[in-house]
TIKOL-143301 format. One record per residue (C-alpha): residue number from 1; residue in one letter; x, y, z. Coordinates in nm, 2 decimals, decimal comma, padded with zeros to 4 digits, m for minus. Example, Ala and Ser with C-alpha at 12.3 -4.5 7.8 and 13.67 -1.06 7.14 Angstrom:
% residues 2
<node i="1" aa="A" xx="01,23" yy="m00,45" zz="00,78"/>
<node i="2" aa="S" xx="01,37" yy="m00,11" zz="00,71"/>
This chain:
% residues 346
<node i="1" aa="M" xx="02,42" yy="00,78" zz="m07,67"/>
<node i="2" aa="T" xx="02,28" yy="00,57" zz="m07,91"/>
<node i="3" aa="E" xx="01,94" yy="00,35" zz="m07,86"/>
<node i="4" aa="T" xx="02,15" yy="00,06" zz="m07,84"/>
<node i="5" aa="L" xx="02,36" yy="00,15" zz="m07,57"/>
<node i="6" aa="I" xx="02,11" yy="00,27" zz="m07,39"/>
<node i="7" aa="S" xx="01,86" yy="00,01" zz="m07,39"/>
<node i="8" aa="D" xx="02,17" yy="m00,24" zz="m07,32"/>
<node i="9" aa="T" xx="02,28" yy="m00,03" zz="m07,01"/>
<node i="10" aa="V" xx="01,93" yy="00,01" zz="m06,89"/>
<node i="11" aa="A" xx="01,86" yy="m00,32" zz="m06,91"/>
<node i="12" aa="A" xx="02,19" yy="m00,45" zz="m06,74"/>
<node i="13" aa="I" xx="02,05" yy="m00,29" zz="m06,41"/>
<node i="14" aa="P" xx="01,91" yy="m00,53" zz="m06,16"/>
<node i="15" aa="M" xx="01,62" yy="m00,35" zz="m06,03"/>
<node i="16" aa="P" xx="01,35" yy="m00,16" zz="m06,22"/>
<node i="17" aa="A" xx="01,54" yy="00,18" zz="m06,40"/>
<node i="18" aa="L" xx="01,44" yy="00,38" zz="m06,69"/>
<node i="19" aa="L" xx="01,63" yy="00,69" zz="m06,84"/>
<node i="20" aa="V" xx="01,43" yy="01,04" zz="m06,92"/>
<node i="21" aa="G" xx="01,56" yy="01,22" zz="m07,16"/>
<node i="22" aa="T" xx="01,47" yy="01,60" zz="m07,28"/>
<node i="23" aa="G" xx="01,15" yy="01,67" zz="m07,31"/>
<node i="24" aa="E" xx="01,05" yy="01,42" zz="m07,08"/>
<node i="25" aa="R" xx="01,08" yy="01,13" zz="m07,35"/>
<node i="26" aa="V" xx="01,15" yy="00,77" zz="m07,19"/>
<node i="27" aa="L" xx="01,49" yy="00,68" zz="m07,39"/>
<node i="28" aa="G" xx="01,49" yy="00,35" zz="m07,24"/>
<node i="29" aa="G" xx="01,33" yy="00,07" zz="m06,98"/>
<node i="30" aa="N" xx="01,42" yy="m00,25" zz="m06,86"/>
<node i="31" aa="Q" xx="01,17" yy="m00,51" zz="m06,85"/>
<node i="32" aa="L" xx="01,16" yy="m00,49" zz="m06,47"/>
<node i="33" aa="A" xx="01,04" yy="m00,13" zz="m06,47"/>
<node i="34" aa="A" xx="00,80" yy="m00,22" zz="m06,78"/>
<node i="35" aa="K" xx="00,66" yy="m00,50" zz="m06,55"/>
<node i="36" aa="L" xx="00,64" yy="m00,31" zz="m06,24"/>
<node i="37" aa="L" xx="00,45" yy="00,06" zz="m06,43"/>
<node i="38" aa="A" xx="00,24" yy="m00,21" zz="m06,63"/>
<node i="39" aa="T" xx="00,31" yy="m00,10" zz="m06,97"/>
<node i="40" aa="D" xx="00,44" yy="m00,32" zz="m07,26"/>
<node i="41" aa="Q" xx="00,63" yy="m00,04" zz="m07,40"/>
<node i="42" aa="L" xx="00,84" yy="00,25" zz="m07,23"/>
<node i="43" aa="T" xx="01,08" yy="00,38" zz="m07,50"/>
<node i="44" aa="G" xx="00,97" yy="00,69" zz="m07,68"/>
<node i="45" aa="R" xx="00,65" yy="00,75" zz="m07,44"/>
<node i="46" aa="H" xx="00,62" yy="01,07" zz="m07,29"/>
<node i="47" aa="L" xx="00,67" yy="01,04" zz="m06,88"/>
<node i="48" aa="L" xx="00,38" yy="01,14" zz="m06,77"/>
<node i="49" aa="T" xx="00,16" yy="00,85" zz="m06,99"/>
<node i="50" aa="V" xx="00,40" yy="00,58" zz="m06,76"/>
<node i="51" aa="L" xx="00,43" yy="00,79" zz="m06,41"/>
<node i="52" aa="R" xx="00,17" yy="00,93" zz="m06,24"/>
<node i="53" aa="Q" xx="00,30" yy="01,00" zz="m05,89"/>
<node i="54" aa="P" xx="00,35" yy="01,39" zz="m05,83"/>
<node i="55" aa="S" xx="00,61" yy="01,32" zz="m05,59"/>
<node i="56" aa="V" xx="00,82" yy="01,10" zz="m05,84"/>
<node i="57" aa="L" xx="00,77" yy="01,34" zz="m06,11"/>
<node i="58" aa="D" xx="00,91" yy="01,64" zz="m05,90"/>
<node i="59" aa="A" xx="01,21" yy="01,41" zz="m05,79"/>
<node i="60" aa="I" xx="01,25" yy="01,35" zz="m06,16"/>
<node i="61" aa="D" xx="01,23" yy="01,71" zz="m06,25"/>
<node i="62" aa="A" xx="01,44" yy="01,85" zz="m05,97"/>
<node i="63" aa="C" xx="01,73" yy="01,64" zz="m06,05"/>
<node i="64" aa="R" xx="01,72" yy="01,72" zz="m06,45"/>
<node i="65" aa="Q" xx="01,73" yy="02,12" zz="m06,31"/>
<node i="66" aa="S" xx="01,98" yy="02,07" zz="m06,03"/>
<node i="67" aa="G" xx="02,21" yy="01,82" zz="m06,21"/>
<node i="68" aa="Q" xx="02,19" yy="01,66" zz="m05,86"/>
<node i="69" aa="P" xx="02,07" yy="01,33" zz="m05,73"/>
<node i="70" aa="R" xx="01,73" yy="01,31" zz="m05,58"/>
<node i="71" aa="D" xx="01,55" yy="01,04" zz="m05,35"/>
<node i="72" aa="T" xx="01,16" yy="00,97" zz="m05,32"/>
<node i="73" aa="R" xx="00,93" yy="00,68" zz="m05,25"/>
<node i="74" aa="Y" xx="00,68" yy="00,52" zz="m05,52"/>
<node i="75" aa="L" xx="00,36" yy="00,34" zz="m05,38"/>
<node i="76" aa="T" xx="00,19" yy="00,11" zz="m05,55"/>
<node i="77" aa="T" xx="m00,03" yy="m00,22" zz="m05,55"/>
<node i="78" aa="V" xx="00,05" yy="m00,61" zz="m05,64"/>
<node i="79" aa="G" xx="m00,26" yy="m00,80" zz="m05,59"/>
<node i="80" aa="R" xx="m00,38" yy="m00,73" zz="m05,25"/>
<node i="81" aa="N" xx="00,03" yy="m00,64" zz="m05,14"/>
<node i="82" aa="D" xx="00,12" yy="m00,29" zz="m05,07"/>
<node i="83" aa="M" xx="00,41" yy="m00,23" zz="m05,22"/>
<node i="84" aa="T" xx="00,70" yy="00,06" zz="m05,18"/>
<node i="85" aa="Y" xx="01,03" yy="00,13" zz="m05,36"/>
<node i="86" aa="K" xx="01,28" yy="00,39" zz="m05,30"/>
<node i="87" aa="V" xx="01,29" yy="00,56" zz="m05,59"/>
<node i="88" aa="H" xx="01,64" yy="00,75" zz="m05,69"/>
<node i="89" aa="C" xx="01,70" yy="00,99" zz="m05,94"/>
<node i="90" aa="G" xx="02,06" yy="01,04" zz="m06,09"/>
<node i="91" aa="F" xx="02,17" yy="01,31" zz="m06,37"/>
<node i="92" aa="I" xx="02,40" yy="01,19" zz="m06,70"/>
<node i="93" aa="R" xx="02,54" yy="01,40" zz="m06,91"/>
<node i="94" aa="H" xx="02,67" yy="01,24" zz="m07,23"/>
<node i="95" aa="G" xx="02,87" yy="01,50" zz="m07,49"/>
<node i="96" aa="D" xx="02,57" yy="01,75" zz="m07,54"/>
<node i="97" aa="Q" xx="02,34" yy="01,50" zz="m07,41"/>
<node i="98" aa="S" xx="02,15" yy="01,49" zz="m07,03"/>
<node i="99" aa="G" xx="01,91" yy="01,27" zz="m06,91"/>
<node i="100" aa="V" xx="01,81" yy="01,12" zz="m06,58"/>
<node i="101" aa="L" xx="01,84" yy="00,76" zz="m06,45"/>
<node i="102" aa="V" xx="01,56" yy="00,64" zz="m06,23"/>
<node i="103" aa="T" xx="01,56" yy="00,31" zz="m06,06"/>
<node i="104" aa="F" xx="01,34" yy="00,17" zz="m05,82"/>
<node i="105" aa="E" xx="01,46" yy="m00,06" zz="m05,52"/>
<node i="106" aa="D" xx="01,25" yy="m00,26" zz="m05,39"/>
<node i="107" aa="V" xx="01,22" yy="m00,17" zz="m04,97"/>
<node i="108" aa="T" xx="00,86" yy="m00,35" zz="m04,85"/>
<node i="109" aa="H" xx="01,03" yy="m00,57" zz="m04,68"/>
<node i="110" aa="L" xx="01,22" yy="m00,29" zz="m04,46"/>
<node i="111" aa="E" xx="00,92" yy="m00,11" zz="m04,43"/>
<node i="112" aa="T" xx="00,71" yy="m00,41" zz="m04,32"/>
<node i="113" aa="A" xx="00,97" yy="m00,51" zz="m04,05"/>
<node i="114" aa="E" xx="00,97" yy="m00,15" zz="m03,92"/>
<node i="115" aa="Q" xx="00,61" yy="m00,16" zz="m03,89"/>
<node i="116" aa="M" xx="00,63" yy="m00,50" zz="m03,69"/>
<node i="117" aa="R" xx="00,88" yy="m00,33" zz="m03,45"/>
<node i="118" aa="R" xx="00,66" yy="m00,02" zz="m03,41"/>
<node i="119" aa="D" xx="00,36" yy="m00,25" zz="m03,35"/>
<node i="120" aa="F" xx="00,55" yy="m00,49" zz="m03,10"/>
<node i="121" aa="V" xx="00,68" yy="m00,18" zz="m02,90"/>
<node i="122" aa="A" xx="00,34" yy="m00,02" zz="m02,90"/>
<node i="123" aa="N" xx="00,17" yy="m00,41" zz="m02,81"/>
<node i="124" aa="V" xx="00,44" yy="m00,49" zz="m02,53"/>
<node i="125" aa="S" xx="00,40" yy="m00,12" zz="m02,38"/>
<node i="126" aa="H" xx="00,00" yy="m00,17" zz="m02,36"/>
<node i="127" aa="E" xx="00,04" yy="m00,55" zz="m02,26"/>
<node i="128" aa="L" xx="00,26" yy="m00,38" zz="m01,94"/>
<node i="129" aa="R" xx="00,05" yy="m00,09" zz="m01,88"/>
<node i="130" aa="T" xx="m00,27" yy="m00,19" zz="m01,81"/>
<node i="131" aa="P" xx="m00,14" yy="m00,41" zz="m01,49"/>
<node i="132" aa="L" xx="00,10" yy="m00,16" zz="m01,41"/>
<node i="133" aa="T" xx="m00,18" yy="00,07" zz="m01,38"/>
<node i="134" aa="A" xx="m00,38" yy="m00,17" zz="m01,17"/>
<node i="135" aa="L" xx="m00,09" yy="m00,22" zz="m00,96"/>
<node i="136" aa="L" xx="00,00" yy="00,14" zz="m00,90"/>
<node i="137" aa="G" xx="m00,34" yy="00,21" zz="m00,84"/>
<node i="138" aa="F" xx="m00,41" yy="m00,08" zz="m00,53"/>
<node i="139" aa="I" xx="m00,07" yy="00,01" zz="m00,40"/>
<node i="140" aa="E" xx="m00,17" yy="00,41" zz="m00,37"/>
<node i="141" aa="T" xx="m00,50" yy="00,26" zz="m00,22"/>
<node i="142" aa="L" xx="m00,31" yy="00,05" zz="00,03"/>
<node i="143" aa="Q" xx="m00,10" yy="00,31" zz="00,15"/>
<node i="144" aa="G" xx="m00,43" yy="00,54" zz="00,18"/>
<node i="145" aa="P" xx="m00,77" yy="00,48" zz="00,25"/>
<node i="146" aa="A" xx="m00,78" yy="00,12" zz="00,31"/>
<node i="147" aa="K" xx="m00,44" yy="00,12" zz="00,52"/>
<node i="148" aa="D" xx="m00,65" yy="00,02" zz="00,84"/>
<node i="149" aa="D" xx="m00,90" yy="m00,22" zz="00,62"/>
<node i="150" aa="A" xx="m00,82" yy="m00,57" zz="00,65"/>
<node i="151" aa="K" xx="m01,11" yy="m00,71" zz="00,39"/>
<node i="152" aa="A" xx="m01,03" yy="m00,44" zz="00,16"/>
<node i="153" aa="R" xx="m00,61" yy="m00,52" zz="00,21"/>
<node i="154" aa="E" xx="m00,67" yy="m00,89" zz="00,16"/>
<node i="155" aa="R" xx="m00,86" yy="m00,85" zz="m00,16"/>
<node i="156" aa="F" xx="m00,63" yy="m00,58" zz="m00,34"/>
<node i="157" aa="L" xx="m00,33" yy="m00,81" zz="m00,26"/>
<node i="158" aa="G" xx="m00,51" yy="m01,10" zz="m00,42"/>
<node i="159" aa="I" xx="m00,55" yy="m00,88" zz="m00,74"/>
<node i="160" aa="M" xx="m00,20" yy="m00,75" zz="m00,70"/>
<node i="161" aa="A" xx="m00,06" yy="m01,11" zz="m00,71"/>
<node i="162" aa="N" xx="m00,26" yy="m01,20" zz="m01,02"/>
<node i="163" aa="E" xx="m00,15" yy="m00,86" zz="m01,22"/>
<node i="164" aa="A" xx="00,23" yy="m00,92" zz="m01,13"/>
<node i="165" aa="G" xx="00,19" yy="m01,29" zz="m01,23"/>
<node i="166" aa="R" xx="00,03" yy="m01,16" zz="m01,56"/>
<node i="167" aa="M" xx="00,33" yy="m00,87" zz="m01,62"/>
<node i="168" aa="G" xx="00,57" yy="m01,21" zz="m01,52"/>
<node i="169" aa="R" xx="00,42" yy="m01,42" zz="m01,77"/>
<node i="170" aa="L" xx="00,48" yy="m01,15" zz="m02,03"/>
<node i="171" aa="V" xx="00,82" yy="m01,10" zz="m01,97"/>
<node i="172" aa="K" xx="00,89" yy="m01,46" zz="m01,97"/>
<node i="173" aa="D" xx="00,73" yy="m01,52" zz="m02,30"/>
<node i="174" aa="L" xx="00,90" yy="m01,23" zz="m02,47"/>
<node i="175" aa="L" xx="01,23" yy="m01,37" zz="m02,35"/>
<node i="176" aa="S" xx="01,19" yy="m01,70" zz="m02,47"/>
<node i="177" aa="L" xx="01,03" yy="m01,54" zz="m02,81"/>
<node i="178" aa="S" xx="01,38" yy="m01,33" zz="m02,84"/>
<node i="179" aa="Q" xx="01,58" yy="m01,65" zz="m02,74"/>
<node i="180" aa="V" xx="01,39" yy="m01,85" zz="m03,01"/>
<node i="181" aa="E" xx="01,42" yy="m01,60" zz="m03,28"/>
<node i="182" aa="S" xx="01,79" yy="m01,57" zz="m03,21"/>
<node i="183" aa="Q" xx="01,85" yy="m01,94" zz="m03,28"/>
<node i="184" aa="E" xx="01,61" yy="m01,99" zz="m03,56"/>
<node i="185" aa="R" xx="01,89" yy="m02,01" zz="m03,81"/>
<node i="186" aa="I" xx="02,06" yy="m02,32" zz="m03,60"/>
<node i="187" aa="R" xx="01,91" yy="m02,61" zz="m03,70"/>
<node i="188" aa="P" xx="01,88" yy="m02,86" zz="m03,41"/>
<node i="189" aa="D" xx="02,07" yy="m03,23" zz="m03,43"/>
<node i="190" aa="S" xx="01,96" yy="m03,40" zz="m03,09"/>
<node i="191" aa="A" xx="01,80" yy="m03,73" zz="m03,13"/>
<node i="192" aa="V" xx="01,44" yy="m03,67" zz="m02,97"/>
<node i="193" aa="N" xx="01,14" yy="m03,95" zz="m02,88"/>
<node i="194" aa="L" xx="00,85" yy="m03,84" zz="m02,93"/>
<node i="195" aa="N" xx="00,66" yy="m04,07" zz="m02,80"/>
<node i="196" aa="E" xx="00,82" yy="m04,03" zz="m02,44"/>
<node i="197" aa="L" xx="00,76" yy="m03,63" zz="m02,46"/>
<node i="198" aa="V" xx="00,38" yy="m03,65" zz="m02,54"/>
<node i="199" aa="G" xx="00,35" yy="m03,87" zz="m02,23"/>
<node i="200" aa="S" xx="00,56" yy="m03,63" zz="m02,03"/>
<node i="201" aa="V" xx="00,37" yy="m03,33" zz="m02,13"/>
<node i="202" aa="I" xx="00,05" yy="m03,52" zz="m02,08"/>
<node i="203" aa="R" xx="00,17" yy="m03,60" zz="m01,71"/>
<node i="204" aa="N" xx="00,25" yy="m03,24" zz="m01,64"/>
<node i="205" aa="L" xx="m00,06" yy="m03,07" zz="m01,77"/>
<node i="206" aa="S" xx="m00,30" yy="m03,33" zz="m01,56"/>
<node i="207" aa="H" xx="m00,37" yy="m03,07" zz="m01,30"/>
<node i="208" aa="L" xx="m00,49" yy="m02,85" zz="m01,58"/>
<node i="209" aa="S" xx="m00,70" yy="m03,13" zz="m01,72"/>
<node i="210" aa="E" xx="m00,86" yy="m03,23" zz="m01,41"/>
<node i="211" aa="K" xx="m00,91" yy="m02,92" zz="m01,30"/>
<node i="212" aa="S" xx="m01,10" yy="m02,79" zz="m01,64"/>
<node i="213" aa="Q" xx="m01,27" yy="m03,19" zz="m01,62"/>
<node i="214" aa="V" xx="m01,09" yy="m03,23" zz="m01,98"/>
<node i="215" aa="T" xx="m01,03" yy="m03,57" zz="m02,05"/>
<node i="216" aa="V" xx="m00,66" yy="m03,60" zz="m02,23"/>
<node i="217" aa="I" xx="m00,59" yy="m03,87" zz="m02,47"/>
<node i="218" aa="A" xx="m00,29" yy="m04,02" zz="m02,61"/>
<node i="219" aa="D" xx="m00,28" yy="m04,17" zz="m02,98"/>
<node i="220" aa="L" xx="00,08" yy="m04,30" zz="m03,01"/>
<node i="221" aa="P" xx="00,24" yy="m04,55" zz="m03,27"/>
<node i="222" aa="D" xx="00,36" yy="m04,86" zz="m03,08"/>
<node i="223" aa="Q" xx="00,73" yy="m04,81" zz="m03,20"/>
<node i="224" aa="P" xx="00,90" yy="m04,50" zz="m03,08"/>
<node i="225" aa="V" xx="00,95" yy="m04,19" zz="m03,34"/>
<node i="226" aa="V" xx="01,29" yy="m04,04" zz="m03,32"/>
<node i="227" aa="V" xx="01,31" yy="m03,65" zz="m03,47"/>
<node i="228" aa="P" xx="01,67" yy="m03,46" zz="m03,46"/>
<node i="229" aa="A" xx="01,51" yy="m03,17" zz="m03,26"/>
<node i="230" aa="D" xx="01,55" yy="m02,95" zz="m02,99"/>
<node i="231" aa="G" xx="01,36" yy="m03,14" zz="m02,68"/>
<node i="232" aa="D" xx="01,30" yy="m02,86" zz="m02,45"/>
<node i="233" aa="Q" xx="01,14" yy="m02,67" zz="m02,78"/>
<node i="234" aa="I" xx="00,94" yy="m02,93" zz="m02,88"/>
<node i="235" aa="R" xx="00,82" yy="m02,99" zz="m02,53"/>
<node i="236" aa="Q" xx="00,73" yy="m02,60" zz="m02,56"/>
<node i="237" aa="V" xx="00,53" yy="m02,62" zz="m02,87"/>
<node i="238" aa="L" xx="00,31" yy="m02,98" zz="m02,75"/>
<node i="239" aa="T" xx="00,30" yy="m02,81" zz="m02,39"/>
<node i="240" aa="N" xx="00,19" yy="m02,45" zz="m02,56"/>
<node i="241" aa="L" xx="m00,09" yy="m02,62" zz="m02,79"/>
<node i="242" aa="A" xx="m00,21" yy="m02,87" zz="m02,51"/>
<node i="243" aa="E" xx="m00,26" yy="m02,61" zz="m02,30"/>
<node i="244" aa="N" xx="m00,48" yy="m02,41" zz="m02,53"/>
<node i="245" aa="A" xx="m00,68" yy="m02,71" zz="m02,61"/>
<node i="246" aa="I" xx="m00,75" yy="m02,76" zz="m02,21"/>
<node i="247" aa="K" xx="m00,83" yy="m02,38" zz="m02,17"/>
<node i="248" aa="Y" xx="m01,04" yy="m02,32" zz="m02,47"/>
<node i="249" aa="G" xx="m01,18" yy="m02,63" zz="m02,56"/>
<node i="250" aa="G" xx="m01,43" yy="m02,59" zz="m02,31"/>
<node i="251" aa="D" xx="m01,46" yy="m02,80" zz="m01,95"/>
<node i="252" aa="G" xx="m01,57" yy="m03,19" zz="m01,99"/>
<node i="253" aa="G" xx="m01,46" yy="m03,17" zz="m02,35"/>
<node i="254" aa="T" xx="m01,16" yy="m03,42" zz="m02,50"/>
<node i="255" aa="V" xx="m00,77" yy="m03,31" zz="m02,59"/>
<node i="256" aa="T" xx="m00,65" yy="m03,58" zz="m02,85"/>
<node i="257" aa="L" xx="m00,26" yy="m03,54" zz="m02,87"/>
<node i="258" aa="S" xx="m00,20" yy="m03,80" zz="m03,15"/>
<node i="259" aa="L" xx="00,17" yy="m03,91" zz="m03,30"/>
<node i="260" aa="S" xx="00,19" yy="m04,07" zz="m03,67"/>
<node i="261" aa="V" xx="00,47" yy="m04,14" zz="m03,93"/>
<node i="262" aa="M" xx="00,44" yy="m04,06" zz="m04,29"/>
<node i="263" aa="E" xx="00,71" yy="m04,21" zz="m04,57"/>
<node i="264" aa="R" xx="00,62" yy="m03,88" zz="m04,76"/>
<node i="265" aa="D" xx="00,45" yy="m03,58" zz="m04,64"/>
<node i="266" aa="P" xx="00,32" yy="m03,34" zz="m04,89"/>
<node i="267" aa="A" xx="00,39" yy="m03,04" zz="m04,73"/>
<node i="268" aa="L" xx="00,79" yy="m03,14" zz="m04,65"/>
<node i="269" aa="R" xx="00,81" yy="m03,37" zz="m04,97"/>
<node i="270" aa="G" xx="01,00" yy="m03,62" zz="m04,76"/>
<node i="271" aa="P" xx="00,95" yy="m03,83" zz="m04,46"/>
<node i="272" aa="A" xx="00,79" yy="m03,67" zz="m04,18"/>
<node i="273" aa="A" xx="00,63" yy="m03,70" zz="m03,78"/>
<node i="274" aa="R" xx="00,28" yy="m03,57" zz="m03,75"/>
<node i="275" aa="L" xx="00,20" yy="m03,43" zz="m03,36"/>
<node i="276" aa="S" xx="m00,15" yy="m03,35" zz="m03,38"/>
<node i="277" aa="V" xx="m00,36" yy="m03,16" zz="m03,07"/>
<node i="278" aa="Q" xx="m00,72" yy="m03,17" zz="m03,14"/>
<node i="279" aa="D" xx="m01,00" yy="m03,03" zz="m02,89"/>
<node i="280" aa="T" xx="m01,40" yy="m03,06" zz="m02,90"/>
<node i="281" aa="G" xx="m01,42" yy="m02,74" zz="m02,81"/>
<node i="282" aa="P" xx="m01,63" yy="m02,42" zz="m03,01"/>
<node i="283" aa="G" xx="m01,36" yy="m02,43" zz="m03,29"/>
<node i="284" aa="I" xx="m01,22" yy="m02,09" zz="m03,47"/>
<node i="285" aa="D" xx="m01,38" yy="m01,87" zz="m03,72"/>
<node i="286" aa="L" xx="m01,20" yy="m01,94" zz="m04,07"/>
<node i="287" aa="I" xx="m01,11" yy="m01,54" zz="m04,08"/>
<node i="288" aa="H" xx="m00,89" yy="m01,57" zz="m03,73"/>
<node i="289" aa="I" xx="m00,68" yy="m01,88" zz="m03,88"/>
<node i="290" aa="P" xx="m00,42" yy="m01,72" zz="m04,09"/>
<node i="291" aa="R" xx="m00,34" yy="m01,43" zz="m03,78"/>
<node i="292" aa="L" xx="m00,35" yy="m01,67" zz="m03,48"/>
<node i="293" aa="T" xx="00,06" yy="m01,67" zz="m03,54"/>
<node i="294" aa="E" xx="00,10" yy="m01,34" zz="m03,50"/>
<node i="295" aa="R" xx="00,23" yy="m01,16" zz="m03,17"/>
<node i="296" aa="F" xx="m00,04" yy="m01,05" zz="m02,97"/>
<node i="297" aa="Y" xx="m00,35" yy="m01,18" zz="m03,21"/>
<node i="298" aa="R" xx="m00,61" yy="m01,29" zz="m02,99"/>
<node i="299" aa="V" xx="m00,96" yy="m01,40" zz="m03,14"/>
<node i="300" aa="D" xx="m01,12" yy="m01,33" zz="m02,79"/>
<node i="301" aa="S" xx="m00,87" yy="m01,03" zz="m02,62"/>
<node i="302" aa="H" xx="m01,08" yy="m01,00" zz="m02,29"/>
<node i="303" aa="R" xx="m01,09" yy="m01,40" zz="m02,25"/>
<node i="304" aa="S" xx="m00,76" yy="m01,50" zz="m02,35"/>
<node i="305" aa="R" xx="m00,65" yy="m01,23" zz="m02,04"/>
<node i="306" aa="E" xx="m00,90" yy="m01,41" zz="m01,83"/>
<node i="307" aa="M" xx="m00,71" yy="m01,73" zz="m01,88"/>
<node i="308" aa="G" xx="m00,38" yy="m01,61" zz="m01,83"/>
<node i="309" aa="G" xx="m00,28" yy="m01,58" zz="m02,21"/>
<node i="310" aa="T" xx="00,01" yy="m01,32" zz="m02,30"/>
<node i="311" aa="G" xx="m00,08" yy="m01,35" zz="m02,68"/>
<node i="312" aa="L" xx="00,25" yy="m01,47" zz="m02,77"/>
<node i="313" aa="G" xx="00,23" yy="m01,86" zz="m02,75"/>
<node i="314" aa="L" xx="00,15" yy="m01,94" zz="m03,10"/>
<node i="315" aa="A" xx="00,42" yy="m01,69" zz="m03,21"/>
<node i="316" aa="I" xx="00,66" yy="m01,88" zz="m03,03"/>
<node i="317" aa="V" xx="00,52" yy="m02,22" zz="m03,14"/>
<node i="318" aa="K" xx="00,55" yy="m02,10" zz="m03,52"/>
<node i="319" aa="H" xx="00,91" yy="m01,99" zz="m03,46"/>
<node i="320" aa="I" xx="01,04" yy="m02,31" zz="m03,32"/>
<node i="321" aa="V" xx="00,90" yy="m02,48" zz="m03,58"/>
<node i="322" aa="N" xx="01,03" yy="m02,30" zz="m03,84"/>
<node i="323" aa="R" xx="01,39" yy="m02,35" zz="m03,68"/>
<node i="324" aa="H" xx="01,30" yy="m02,71" zz="m03,69"/>
<node i="325" aa="R" xx="01,22" yy="m02,66" zz="m04,11"/>
<node i="326" aa="G" xx="00,87" yy="m02,83" zz="m04,02"/>
<node i="327" aa="R" xx="00,55" yy="m02,68" zz="m04,05"/>
<node i="328" aa="L" xx="00,24" yy="m02,59" zz="m03,84"/>
<node i="329" aa="K" xx="m00,12" yy="m02,67" zz="m04,00"/>
<node i="330" aa="I" xx="m00,42" yy="m02,50" zz="m03,86"/>
<node i="331" aa="D" xx="m00,74" yy="m02,68" zz="m03,90"/>
<node i="332" aa="S" xx="m01,08" yy="m02,53" zz="m03,77"/>
<node i="333" aa="E" xx="m01,44" yy="m02,48" zz="m03,80"/>
<node i="334" aa="P" xx="m01,70" yy="m02,28" zz="m03,58"/>
<node i="335" aa="G" xx="m01,84" yy="m02,59" zz="m03,37"/>
<node i="336" aa="Q" xx="m01,62" yy="m02,83" zz="m03,49"/>
<node i="337" aa="G" xx="m01,31" yy="m02,80" zz="m03,25"/>
<node i="338" aa="S" xx="m00,96" yy="m02,75" zz="m03,37"/>
<node i="339" aa="C" xx="m00,68" yy="m02,96" zz="m03,49"/>
<node i="340" aa="F" xx="m00,31" yy="m02,80" zz="m03,43"/>
<node i="341" aa="T" xx="m00,06" yy="m03,03" zz="m03,65"/>
<node i="342" aa="V" xx="00,31" yy="m02,94" zz="m03,60"/>
<node i="343" aa="I" xx="00,52" yy="m03,18" zz="m03,88"/>
<node i="344" aa="L" xx="00,88" yy="m03,24" zz="m03,87"/>
<node i="345" aa="P" xx="01,10" yy="m03,36" zz="m04,11"/>
<node i="346" aa="L" xx="01,25" yy="m03,74" zz="m04,01"/>
């Protein structure tokens, strides 16, 4: 094969690729491979000077010796991100010449998705196992030692009701999250009056705010703000955010739900409605903010469970906002309260 043919053939491959000839010399490589392997020049170099991972070198050698394809993994780091590539080695013969074509397929997103699935299953199992174990233990106690103890029975039944309610909330949020994810690619087009929605949410949460002695304030424009949206889902977003603000903002605090319109919002690069839920609570450390919308992520796990939280509320909010092609912005500092802003396109 001529150098020009090798160069043109490898360059046409839409992923990092290089051709290794006899004597472990690189006969050619495309720009994607050069970028991946962090080198300006591939052609003519010895394989060991551009690739150092034993698994990849062994796969190339095995392919050359047997003439059969081999697959392996290539692991690297780009910035702060770990990257995983599926490496395929294919044997090529042209006349009396032979070589190994090595291609690198980026499978990082697949690996990440699989890890997220494993983490999700583990988290759900853990969240359900704890209350279920408590329920089974109390049932066994009521059937045995506390069978005739009225006081113990009443106390245990109260705890069992709380644990069953915890499992019920978790299952409800899991179903809600699944439904939101299944609809995420379907853009809603119903007209929703946000002024009325904010007022309705405040009324529905009045019992919770009174119990917590939290003052809830509505800051709404005089003119109605109407957006294309799924009314039930936006209500769920506002309810989740307002509930969190009331529960975690501290007794005797203030929660403000505000609505405004911007002719051109920087985040959406167009006209948008902004729904903000601001509290006067203890605030959130900056280190937690990037992870708040992860499933089951909690700033304070013990307090969250005591408050009846499932760790899925903000994950649901994120998916609903994504479905509406909007943005979720979180601003908070320790001691300065928190502000969650949902930006929806008009």
